[in-house]
C-alpha positions in Angstrom: 0.2 0.0 0.0 1.4 3.5 -1.0 2.2 6.1 1.6 0.3 9.2 1.1 2.2 12.7 1.8 0.1 15.6 2.4 1.8 19.0 1.4 0.4 22.3 2.2 2.0 24.8 0.3 1.6 28.6 -0.5 -0.9 29.3 -3.5 1.8 30.8 -5.6 4.6 28.2 -5.0 5.9 26.2 -7.9 8.9 24.5 -6.9 8.5 22.3 -3.6 6.0 20.0 -5.3 8.4 19.6 -8.2 11.3 19.0 -5.6 9.1 16.3 -3.7 7.3 14.3 -6.5 11.0 14.0 -8.2 12.6 12.6 -5.0 9.9 10.5 -3.3 9.9 6.9 -3.8 7.6 5.4 -6.2 5.3 3.9 -3.5 4.8 7.0 -2.2 1.9 9.5 -3.5 2.1 13.6 -2.9 -1.2 15.4 -2.3 -1.2 19.1 -1.9 -3.5 21.9 -0.8 -2.9 25.4 -1.3 -2.9 28.5 1.0 -3.4 31.9 -0.9 -0.3 34.0 -0.8 1.2 36.2 -3.5 3.3 38.8 -1.4 6.3 37.0 0.7 6.1 39.6 3.5 5.3 39.3 7.4 1.7 40.9 6.5 1.1 38.4 3.5 2.1 35.5 5.5 0.0 36.4 8.7 -3.2 36.6 6.4 -2.0 32.9 4.8 -1.9 31.6 8.4 -5.1 33.1 9.6 -7.1 32.9 6.7 -6.3 30.5 4.6 -4.1 27.9 6.4 -7.3 26.3 8.2 -9.1 25.5 4.9 -6.1 23.9 3.6 -5.9 21.6 6.5 -9.3 20.7 6.2 -9.4 20.1 2.6 -6.2 17.9 2.8 -7.4 16.0 5.9 -9.9 14.3 3.6 -7.4 12.6 1.6 -6.5 10.9 4.7 -2.5 11.7 4.5 -0.1 9.5 6.5 2.2 12.2 6.8 1.9 16.0 6.5 4.0 18.7 5.7 3.6 22.6 6.3 5.6 23.9 3.3 6.6 27.5 3.9 9.8 28.0 5.7 9.2 31.9 6.6 5.7 31.3 7.9 6.9 28.9 10.1 9.5 30.9 11.9 7.3 34.3 11.6 5.8 33.9 15.1 8.5 32.1 16.8 9.4 28.3 17.3 6.9 28.0 20.0 3.6 29.1 17.9 5.3 26.6 14.9 5.6 23.7 17.4 1.6 24.5 18.3 0.8 24.8 14.7 2.4 21.2 14.0 0.4 19.8 16.7 -2.6 21.3 15.7 -2.3 20.2 12.0 -1.4 16.7 13.1 -4.3 16.4 15.7 -6.9 17.6 12.7 -5.4 15.2 10.0 -4.2 12.5 12.3 -0.9 12.1 10.2 2.6 12.6 11.5 3.2 16.2 10.8 6.6 18.5 9.9 7.1 22.0 9.3 9.9 23.0 7.2 11.6 25.3 9.4 11.5 22.8 12.5 12.7 20.2 9.8 15.6 22.3 9.0 16.9 23.1 12.6 16.7 19.2 13.0 19.0 18.2 9.9 21.2 21.2 10.8 21.8 19.6 14.4 22.1 16.2 13.1 25.0 17.6 10.7 26.7 18.8 14.0 26.8 22.4 12.7 26.8 25.4 15.0 28.0 28.7 13.1 25.4 28.8 10.3 25.5 31.2 7.5 22.0 31.9 5.5 20.9 33.2 2.1 17.3 33.7 1.4 15.4 35.3 -1.2 13.4 37.4 1.3 13.6 41.0 2.6 15.0 41.5 6.0 11.9 41.5 7.8 11.5 38.0 7.1 15.1 37.4 7.4 15.1 38.6 11.0 12.5 35.8 11.7 14.7 33.2 10.1 17.7 34.3 12.3 15.5 34.2 15.2 14.2 30.7 14.6 17.7 29.5 14.3 19.2 31.6 17.5 16.2 30.2 19.6 17.3 26.7 18.7 20.5 27.3 20.1 22.6 27.7 16.6 24.9 30.8 16.0 23.9 32.7 12.8 27.3 34.0 11.2 25.3 36.2 8.9 21.9 36.2 6.7 21.6 37.7 3.3 18.3 37.9 1.3 17.9 38.9 -2.3 14.9 41.3 -1.2 12.1 39.8 -3.4 8.6 40.1 -2.2 6.6 38.7 -5.0 6.5 35.0 -4.3 6.1 33.7 -7.9 9.5 35.9 -8.7 11.3 33.7 -6.2 10.8 30.6 -8.2 11.9 32.4 -11.0 15.9 32.8 -9.7 17.9 30.3 -11.5 19.8 27.9 -9.4 23.1 29.3 -11.0 22.0 32.4 -9.8 21.4 31.2 -6.2 24.9 29.2 -6.3 26.6 32.4 -7.2 24.8 34.5 -4.7 25.8 32.0 -2.1 29.6 32.2 -3.1 29.1 36.0 -3.1 27.9 36.3 0.2 30.2 33.3 1.9 32.9 32.3 -0.1 35.9 32.2 2.5 33.8 32.6 5.7 34.1 30.9 8.9 30.9 28.9 8.8 30.1 25.1 9.6 27.2 25.2 7.1 25.1 27.1 4.6 21.5 27.2 4.7 19.4 28.5 1.9 15.9 29.1 3.0 12.6 29.2 1.1 10.4 26.4 -0.3 9.9 28.4 -3.7 13.6 28.8 -4.0 15.3 26.5 -6.5 18.1 25.8 -3.9 17.8 22.3 -3.9 18.8 22.2 -7.5 21.9 24.2 -6.6 22.8 22.1 -3.7 26.1 20.4 -5.0 27.2 23.6 -6.6 26.9 25.6 -3.4 28.7 22.9 -1.5 31.9 22.5 -4.1 32.1 26.3 -3.9 32.1 26.7 -0.2 33.4 23.6 1.0 30.7 22.9 3.7 27.7 21.1 3.7 24.4 22.9 2.8 20.9 22.4 3.6 17.9 23.8 2.1 14.3 24.2 2.8 13.1 21.3 0.5 16.0 19.0 1.0 15.4 19.2 5.2 11.7 18.5 4.8 12.5 15.6 2.3 14.9 14.2 4.9 12.6 14.2 7.4 9.5 12.7 5.5 11.9 10.1 4.1 13.0 8.9 7.5 9.5 9.0 8.6 8.3 6.7 5.8 11.2 4.5 5.9 12.7 5.3 2.6 16.2 5.3 1.6 17.6 9.2 1.6 17.5 10.5 -1.9 18.6 14.1 -1.3 
């Protein structure tokens, strides 16, 4: 019997579903629900959480997923780690599925890598970068620096080519004293740039979709393919 993986995703996201269905095992199926979002700002994400997330959870619950993923990194970090933990619990209670958020998955994978001093790149504006920094620091990690591309239109984030993401990582952190690089955002094509970034920087690279996939694959007992 196949494993049903549920994914709750911002409506304008065109990357995370592709990253998942290309890498999930053949006996897993992917089922998505969308939360309306066009502007990647604190205001846009707050409306997404309060108005659109409950509908998406209820819709996806009807597909009876075995595993659920809340697929927005910055919205997971927006109101702090305690809020995020409560959000995960609420989704799990409503759906009956083992539930992961991307932001919490990122922190888990960074810890499991044994990294302490982390560099971060994002497509975001500073108001969201600050929330990502706080989320990592509140989990005991040291953020050496965080650099964003300043993009507020979520659809435009997906249009940044992987080669540009790798170039941006090198511009920001080549020669820096970091243990690991984190490339944030589920709508950022950073997973496709991961190998290039690792080669350029000489440190492990964790991306949002990579971390979520690691946690999902571990949960369903599938070999790691990312």
